[in-house]
N, C-alpha and C positions, 0 to 999 in steps of 0.2 A: 614568521613560521614557515618551513617548505613544505612544497606540496608534496604527496605520498610520490609522485614520480620525479621528485627533485627540483621541480620548477617552483619559482617566487610566487607569493601572492596568494596562495590556499590560507583562506581563514584570517588573513589580515588584509593591509590596505590592498586595494588592487594593483597589481603589476602588470608588465608587459605580457607576461605568460596566464593572467590570471583566468580561470574559466568564468567570472563574471558572476551574477546575480544566479542563485540556484532555486528551484521549486520542487518539493518533496511530495508524493502521492503517500497520503495515509494507507496502511495496509488494509488491502481488500482482494477479494478473490475475484477474477476475472477470466468469463469463460472464454478460453481461446480456441477450443474444441480440440485439445489436447487431451481431454480425460472424458470419459462417457457419463453422463446423466448428473453434473456437479447439482447437490442440493445441500440445502443449510436449514436447520430448526429454526433459528433467529437471523434475521438479515437476508438478504437475498444475493443472487447471484449476477455479477455485473456482466454487463456485454461492451466489447471493445469501444464501440463508437461513442458510448454515454462517457466512459471514462476519457477516452482522448478528447472528448469536446469541453470536460470539466478542466482537463489538465491544461489543455490549452489556453482556456480561458484564464487559469491561474497564471501560467506564465508570462501572459500578454498583460495580466494586471500586476504584474509582480507580486504575487502572493509567496510567503514562504511555505505553506503547508496547504496543500489541496485536499478536502475528504468528500470520496464519493461513495455513497449519498451523503451530504452533507452533517446528517444526523450523527455520522461514524466520529465526529469531534469530540462528542459528549464522554466518549470512551476515555478519553485522557483525564477527564475530570473524574470520572467515574474510580480512575486508577488512584485518584489521591482520597477519595472519600470513604470507598468500601474498603474492606479487609481482604487480605490476600486471597484467603479461603473462600471469598464470595467472589473474588475477581477470577479465580481458577474455575469455579463452577459456570460462571457466564462467558468463559471463553469456550469452555468445554461445549455449551449450548451452541456456540457460534461456529463450531467446526465444521469445515465443509466435506463432506462426503461424496464419493465417485464410484462408479462401477467398476471401471479399469483403465488403466493408459493405454491409448490408442497407438497402436503400432507395436505394442509388447505382448509376447505369446503368453497364453494361459499356463501356469503350472498344474492345471487340474487335468 
């Protein structure tokens, strides 16, 4: 299978232009300072340092998926167990809210 950029080795046997092993980070909100006062009713807002540390550990140990915090992996199981309506409610409770984007002018 050809890589999106045209190179060989994407998703198949490693080739000379293969990107090698990959590690994915589970969906999380990271406080990068781009928005003001991020908050969530369920879950917590993560800091850059803790996410980088966990992601680097995952890369070094050759993990395919890294979840920060580690209990986020339960979400994959819940999606298979609970009906879609319940999952939509859970997602709504996990939504991150914030005051404004830093550097963007207020329209008020």
